[in-house]
LUMMI-643720 format. One record per residue (C-alpha): residue in one letter; residue number from 0; x, y, z. Coordinates in steps of 0.25 Angstrom, whole numbers. Layout:
REM residues N
NODE   residuo   num       u       v       w
NODE         A   NUM       X       Y       Z
...
***
This chain:
REM residues 430
NODE   residuo   num       u       v       w
NODE         M     0      54     -60     126
NODE         A     1      59     -50     116
NODE         S     2      64     -50     102
NODE         S     3      70     -37      96
NODE         S     4      78     -35      83
NODE         R     5      89     -32      92
NODE         G     6      91     -41     101
NODE         F     7      89     -57     104
NODE         T     8      81     -56     117
NODE         T     9      73     -69     118
NODE         R    10      72     -79     128
NODE         L    11      66     -93     128
NODE         D    12      56     -95     138
NODE         F    13      59    -110     145
NODE         R    14      49    -109     155
NODE         L    15      44    -121     148
NODE         R    16      29    -127     149
NODE         R    17      26    -140     153
NODE         L    18      16    -147     145
NODE         V    19       2    -152     152
NODE         D    20      -6    -156     165
NODE         I    21       0    -171     164
NODE         S    22     -13    -175     171
NODE         R    23     -19    -172     159
NODE         G    24     -20    -168     144
NODE         Q    25     -28    -155     149
NODE         V    26     -25    -141     152
NODE         N    27     -27    -134     163
NODE         G    28     -28    -119     160
NODE         L    29     -17    -118     150
NODE         D    30     -24    -115     137
NODE         E    31     -34    -103     136
NODE         P    32     -48    -109     137
NODE         R    33     -52    -109     122
NODE         K    34     -66    -115     115
NODE         R    35     -66    -127     108
NODE         K    36     -74    -134      99
NODE         R    37     -78    -149     106
NODE         V    38     -88    -159     100
NODE         S    39     -96    -164     112
NODE         F    40    -102    -179     111
NODE         E    41    -111    -182     121
NODE         G    42    -119    -194     117
NODE         E    43    -125    -191     104
NODE         R    44    -123    -177     107
NODE         I    45    -114    -171      98
NODE         G    46    -112    -154      99
NODE         V    47    -102    -145      97
NODE         S    48    -100    -133     107
NODE         R    49     -90    -122     111
NODE         I    50     -83    -124     125
NODE         S    51     -72    -120     132
NODE         C    52     -60    -126     138
NODE         C    53     -54    -121     151
NODE         C    54     -47    -132     161
NODE         S    55     -44    -125     174
NODE         D    56     -42    -139     182
NODE         P    57     -26    -139     188
NODE         V    58     -27    -156     185
NODE         V    59     -38    -163     176
NODE         P    60     -41    -177     172
NODE         I    61     -32    -181     163
NODE         R    62     -42    -188     154
NODE         S    63     -50    -175     150
NODE         C    64     -38    -170     140
NODE         K    65     -44    -163     128
NODE         S    66     -34    -153     123
NODE         V    67     -19    -159     116
NODE         E    68     -13    -146     114
NODE         K    69     -13    -139     129
NODE         C    70       0    -138     135
NODE         E    71       2    -136     151
NODE         E    72      15    -135     160
NODE         W    73      19    -149     168
NODE         R    74      22    -147     181
NODE         F    75      27    -160     188
NODE         D    76      26    -161     205
NODE         P    77      37    -171     207
NODE         K    78      30    -171     222
NODE         K    79      18    -179     216
NODE         S    80      22    -195     216
NODE         S    81      21    -198     202
NODE         H    82       9    -208     203
NODE         R    83       1    -195     207
NODE         S    84       9    -184     200
NODE         R    85       1    -176     191
NODE         I    86       6    -165     184
NODE         Q    87       0    -150     187
NODE         A    88      -2    -141     176
NODE         S    89       0    -128     178
NODE         P    90      -8    -117     168
NODE         S    91       3    -110     157
NODE         M    92       2     -98     147
NODE         P    93      -8    -103     135
NODE         F    94      -2    -105     121
NODE         A    95      -9    -109     108
NODE         S    96     -14    -122     106
NODE         S    97     -10    -129      93
NODE         H    98     -23    -130      88
NODE         R    99     -24    -116      92
NODE         S   100     -13    -113      81
NODE         C   101     -17     -98      81
NODE         S   102      -8     -94      92
NODE         V   103      -3     -81      92
NODE         S   104      12     -80      91
NODE         K   105      19     -69      99
NODE         Q   106      30     -68      88
NODE         G   107      26     -55      83
NODE         K   108      30     -49      99
NODE         F   109      44     -51      96
NODE         Y   110      46     -45      83
NODE         P   111      37     -40      71
NODE         R   112      36     -46      57
NODE         C   113      36     -33      49
NODE         T   114      49     -27      48
NODE         P   115      54     -17      38
NODE         R   116      59     -23      25
NODE         N   117      74     -19      27
NODE         S   118      76     -22      42
NODE         G   119      80     -34      49
NODE         P   120      70     -43      55
NODE         Q   121      66     -43      69
NODE         S   122      72     -52      76
NODE         R   123      63     -66      81
NODE         D   124      71     -71      92
NODE         S   125      58     -76      97
NODE         P   126      56     -90     102
NODE         P   127      45    -100     101
NODE         K   128      34    -101     111
NODE         R   129      29    -114     117
NODE         D   130      15    -121     115
NODE         T   131      12    -109     104
NODE         G   132       8    -121      93
NODE         I   133       8    -117      80
NODE         A   134       7    -101      75
NODE         N   135       0     -95      64
NODE         E   136       7     -89      52
NODE         K   137       1     -75      55
NODE         D   138       9     -75      68
NODE         W   139      23     -79      61
NODE         G   140      21     -66      52
NODE         I   141      28     -74      39
NODE         S   142      31     -63      29
NODE         L   143      39     -68      19
NODE         L   144      48     -58      10
NODE         N   145      44     -59      -5
NODE         E   146      59     -55      -9
NODE         N   147      71     -62      -7
NODE         V   148      79     -54       4
NODE         N   149      93     -56      11
NODE         E   150      94     -46      22
NODE         T   151     104     -46      33
NODE         G   152     107     -34      45
NODE         T   153     111     -30      60
NODE         N   154     104     -22      71
NODE         E   155     108     -11      80
NODE         D   156     113     -22      90
NODE         G   157     120     -30      80
NODE         S   158     112     -42      76
NODE         T   159     110     -47      63
NODE         W   160      95     -51      55
NODE         Y   161      95     -57      42
NODE         R   162      83     -58      35
NODE         E   163      81     -68      18
NODE         S   164      70     -73      12
NODE         G   165      70     -80      -2
NODE         E   166      61     -90     -11
NODE         D   167      65    -105     -13
NODE         L   168      58    -112     -24
NODE         G   169      56    -127     -28
NODE         E   170      50    -139     -35
NODE         N   171      34    -139     -35
NODE         G   172      31    -123     -34
NODE         Y   173      39    -123     -21
NODE         R   174      43    -110     -15
NODE         C   175      48    -107      -2
NODE         R   176      48     -91       3
NODE         W   177      56     -88      15
NODE         T   178      61     -77      23
NODE         R   179      73     -80      33
NODE         M   180      77     -69      44
NODE         G   181      86     -69      57
NODE         G   182      96     -62      66
NODE         R   183     106     -65      77
NODE         S   184     110     -54      88
NODE         H   185     124     -49      87
NODE         D   186     131     -57      96
NODE         D   187     125     -71      88
NODE         S   188     118     -76     100
NODE         S   189     105     -73      97
NODE         E   190      98     -76      85
NODE         W   191      84     -78      77
NODE         K   192      81     -86      64
NODE         E   193      67     -86      57
NODE         T   194      62     -90      42
NODE         W   195      49     -90      35
NODE         W   196      43     -97      23
NODE         E   197      34    -101      14
NODE         K   198      32    -112       5
NODE         S   199      24    -116      -7
NODE         D   200      23    -125     -20
NODE         W   201      12    -128     -30
NODE         T   202       7    -141     -21
NODE         G   203       0    -131     -13
NODE         Y   204       8    -132      -2
NODE         K   205      12    -119       9
NODE         E   206      20    -117      19
NODE         L   207      23    -106      29
NODE         G   208      33    -108      40
NODE         V   209      42    -101      49
NODE         E   210      56    -106      56
NODE         K   211      61     -98      67
NODE         S   212      75    -100      76
NODE         G   213      82     -93      87
NODE         R   214      92     -91      99
NODE         N   215      95     -81     108
NODE         A   216     107     -77     117
NODE         E   217     103     -86     128
NODE         G   218     106     -97     120
NODE         D   219      91    -100     121
NODE         S   220      86    -106     105
NODE         W   221      71    -109      97
NODE         W   222      67    -112      83
NODE         E   223      53    -113      79
NODE         T   224      46    -116      65
NODE         W   225      31    -115      61
NODE         Q   226      26    -120      48
NODE         E   227      12    -118      40
NODE         V   228       8    -128      28
NODE         L   229      -2    -130      18
NODE         H   230      -1    -142      10
NODE         Q   231     -13    -151       3
NODE         D   232     -13    -164       8
NODE         E   233      -8    -173       1
NODE         W   234     -19    -185       2
NODE         S   235     -31    -176       7
NODE         N   236     -29    -167      -3
NODE         L   237     -32    -157       7
NODE         A   238     -26    -145      12
NODE         R   239     -16    -145      25
NODE         I   240     -11    -136      33
NODE         E   241      -1    -139      42
NODE         R   242       6    -130      52
NODE         S   243      18    -132      61
NODE         A   244      26    -127      71
NODE         Q   245      41    -131      79
NODE         K   246      46    -123      91
NODE         Q   247      59    -125     101
NODE         A   248      66    -117     110
NODE         K   249      79    -120     119
NODE         S   250      85    -113     128
NODE         G   251      99    -108     129
NODE         T   252     100    -110     144
NODE         E   253      95    -120     149
NODE         N   254      90    -135     147
NODE         A   255      76    -131     140
NODE         G   256      68    -131     127
NODE         W   257      56    -134     119
NODE         Y   258      50    -138     107
NODE         E   259      37    -140      98
NODE         K   260      32    -145      87
NODE         W   261      18    -142      81
NODE         W   262       8    -144      70
NODE         E   263      -5    -145      64
NODE         K   264     -10    -149      52
NODE         Y   265     -25    -146      45
NODE         D   266     -33    -150      33
NODE         A   267     -43    -145      26
NODE         K   268     -54    -155      32
NODE         G   269     -52    -154      45
NODE         W   270     -40    -164      48
NODE         T   271     -29    -158      60
NODE         E   272     -19    -161      66
NODE         K   273     -11    -155      78
NODE         G   274       1    -158      87
NODE         A   275      13    -154      94
NODE         H   276      26    -159     100
NODE         K   277      33    -152     112
NODE         Y   278      46    -153     119
NODE         G   279      51    -144     130
NODE         R   280      62    -146     139
NODE         L   281      67    -138     152
NODE         N   282      79    -143     158
NODE         E   283      74    -155     168
NODE         Q   284      61    -157     160
NODE         S   285      56    -162     147
NODE         W   286      42    -162     141
NODE         W   287      36    -166     128
NODE         E   288      22    -165     123
NODE         K   289      15    -171     110
NODE         W   290      -1    -168     105
NODE         G   291      -9    -170      94
NODE         E   292     -23    -167      87
NODE         H   293     -28    -174      76
NODE         Y   294     -41    -171      70
NODE         D   295     -45    -178      57
NODE         G   296     -56    -168      52
NODE         R   297     -67    -178      55
NODE         G   298     -69    -178      70
NODE         S   299     -58    -188      73
NODE         V   300     -49    -182      85
NODE         L   301     -36    -186      90
NODE         K   302     -29    -180     101
NODE         W   303     -16    -183     109
NODE         T   304      -5    -177     119
NODE         D   305       8    -182     126
NODE         K   306      16    -176     135
NODE         W   307      26    -180     143
NODE         A   308      38    -174     153
NODE         E   309      50    -178     159
NODE         T   310      60    -173     169
NODE         E   311      74    -176     170
NODE         L   312      74    -183     183
NODE         G   313      66    -193     177
NODE         T   314      50    -188     179
NODE         K   315      41    -189     168
NODE         W   316      27    -187     165
NODE         G   317      17    -186     155
NODE         D   318       2    -187     147
NODE         K   319      -3    -191     135
NODE         W   320     -19    -191     130
NODE         E   321     -26    -194     117
NODE         E   322     -40    -192     111
NODE         K   323     -47    -196     100
NODE         F   324     -62    -194      96
NODE         F   325     -71    -194      85
NODE         A   326     -86    -191      83
NODE         G   327     -86    -190      99
NODE         I   328     -80    -204     103
NODE         G   329     -66    -206     106
NODE         S   330     -55    -207     117
NODE         R   331     -46    -200     127
NODE         Q   332     -33    -207     134
NODE         G   333     -22    -203     141
NODE         E   334     -11    -205     152
NODE         T   335      -4    -197     161
NODE         W   336      12    -202     167
NODE         H   337      19    -200     175
NODE         V   338      34    -206     179
NODE         S   339      43    -202     191
NODE         P   340      59    -203     191
NODE         S   341      60    -216     197
NODE         G   342      50    -221     186
NODE         E   343      37    -222     194
NODE         R   344      26    -222     181
NODE         W   345      12    -216     186
NODE         S   346       3    -216     174
NODE         R   347     -13    -213     170
NODE         T   348     -19    -217     158
NODE         W   349     -35    -213     155
NODE         G   350     -44    -215     145
NODE         E   351     -58    -209     139
NODE         E   352     -67    -217     131
NODE         H   353     -79    -208     124
NODE         F   354     -90    -215     118
NODE         G   355     -97    -202     110
NODE         N   356    -110    -205     119
NODE         G   357    -107    -198     133
NODE         K   358     -99    -210     139
NODE         V   359     -84    -209     142
NODE         H   360     -76    -220     147
NODE         K   361     -65    -216     155
NODE         Y   362     -54    -225     158
NODE         G   363     -39    -224     164
NODE         K   364     -29    -227     174
NODE         S   365     -15    -226     183
NODE         T   366      -4    -233     187
NODE         T   367      -8    -228     201
NODE         G   368     -22    -237     200
NODE         E   369     -31    -227     196
NODE         S   370     -42    -232     184
NODE         W   371     -55    -227     180
NODE         D   372     -64    -234     171
NODE         I   373     -79    -226     168
NODE         V   374     -88    -222     158
NODE         V   375     -94    -207     161
NODE         D   376    -104    -197     153
NODE         E   377     -96    -187     147
NODE         E   378     -95    -178     135
NODE         T   379     -83    -182     127
NODE         Y   380     -78    -168     120
NODE         Y   381     -65    -166     110
NODE         E   382     -63    -158     101
NODE         A   383     -67    -163      88
NODE         E   384     -59    -152      78
NODE         P   385     -46    -144      80
NODE         H   386     -48    -131      85
NODE         Y   387     -40    -125      75
NODE         G   388     -42    -132      61
NODE         W   389     -41    -131      47
NODE         A   390     -47    -117      45
NODE         D   391     -41    -110      56
NODE         V   392     -27    -113      51
NODE         V   393     -32    -110      36
NODE         G   394     -38     -98      43
NODE         D   395     -21     -97      50
NODE         S   396     -13     -98      38
NODE         S   397     -17     -88      28
NODE         Q   398      -3     -84      26
NODE         L   399       1     -99      24
NODE         L   400     -10    -101      12
NODE         S   401      -6     -88       4
NODE         I   402       7     -92       2
NODE         Q   403       7     -91     -14
NODE         P   404      15    -103     -21
NODE         R   405      21    -102     -33
NODE         D   406      15     -99     -47
NODE         R   407      14    -113     -54
NODE         P   408      18    -114     -67
NODE         P   409       6    -119     -77
NODE         G   410       6    -133     -80
NODE         V   411      14    -136     -67
NODE         F   412       9    -144     -56
NODE         P   413      13    -147     -42
NODE         N   414      19    -159     -40
NODE         L   415      11    -166     -27
NODE         D   416      21    -176     -18
NODE         F   417      10    -185     -11
NODE         G   418      20    -191      -4
NODE         P   419      18    -205       5
NODE         S   420       3    -208      11
NODE         P   421       3    -203      25
NODE         D   422       4    -212      35
NODE         P   423      -8    -211      45
NODE         A   424       0    -214      57
NODE         D   425       6    -199      55
NODE         D   426      -6    -195      60
NODE         Q   427      -5    -201      74
NODE         P   428       0    -195      86
NODE         G   429      16    -199      90
***
C-alpha cells in the first residue's frame, strides 16, 4: 500500500489468516526461532538453560503446547470425517508476539513524521496490521507542539488538511497536551484523522496515547488506538506500567473485517499480565481467539488460550488449553473439538500432571473411544518468567517517563483516591 499527501491510495488486505493448528495449541514454523529462558526440572536437579524453540512438524500431538501468543492459518478439509478431522496448519508470515512488544512498525514507510513548520501534515491513510501486538512508543513518533496552533490548507490536487494543538487543564494538577490532524480528498471519498496526546497529574500519573482512523475510496475503513500509562498501584504502592492497543478494519466491498484488543501490565516486582482478544470474518467464515499470561513475580505462572471458528453452513471447530506451574510442579490440560453441520460432535481432551520429580502423568480420551493414562519419565519445561518484563518496558518507555507534570504550588498536595479494593476474580481468564 502507498500513501501520499496528494492522494489516498491505500487498500486493505482482507486475506485474513485463520488462527492455529487445531489439533494442538503449538505452532509449526510460523514465528522466527528465538531463544527462551526456561527452567528445567528433572528429579531434584534445577538448572537454567538457553534453548532454541523451532517447531517443524506439520501436525504434532496436542499435549505439548508451550506458547500462548502464536497463530497460524486454519485450513479445514471438509472431505475428512468429523471424528477424524484435523485442521492442517500452513506457515504464514511471522509477526511480533505480544510478549515481545518491540515489534517494528512500518508506519515510517508510509509517511515522514517531521514536516516543515508551515506545511500540511502528510497523509496518514495507512490501516493497522493484524497480529502485530502493541507497538513501542518510538514506532509512533509522537511529537507534540509546544504552542497552540490551528491551521488548514489545500494541496495541489484539491485535497485538504488541518492541524491543531492545545492544552487542557483540570483539578489535581491534571494536564493534557494534544495535537490533532487530518485530511480528505477533493471529492470526500477518502479521509484520515490522527490524534496524539500526553497526560499527567500530581499523583505521578502519566499517559501517552494515539488514536487514528481513516477510510478510502473503495469503502474500506479502519480505526486504531494505542496507550501507555505509568501510575502507582493503590494497594501495593508499586510503580506500574500498562500498555494497550485496539485495532479494527472493515472491507467496503465484501463481508470481511477484523478486531483486536491487546494489553500488557507490569510492576516493579516482576508481576506481569498479558492478553489479547481477537475476532475476524471473511464472507461465510468467522473466528475468535482469546489468550492470557499471568506471572505473579514469585514463580507462579498461568497461561491459557481459547480459539474457535465457524462457517455459515454450521461447521464449528476449536481448541483450548491451560497450564499452571510453580516450582516445577503443575499441570496442563486442553480440548480439541469439531461439530459438523448435522450436529455430530467430536472431541479429544487431554491432561498432564507434573510432579517435579521427573515423572509426568499423561491422560486423555476422545469421543471415538481413544484413551490413555500413563506415567512417563520426562523433564518439565515452562517459562518461569516473561520473555519481556519490567526492565524491558521501562527501557522502551523513555518518552512516557519524561512527561513533565505541572508545577505544584507549595502546600498543595495531590488528592489520592484509592477507590474500592480490587476483586481477585478480575485476574482470572474469562
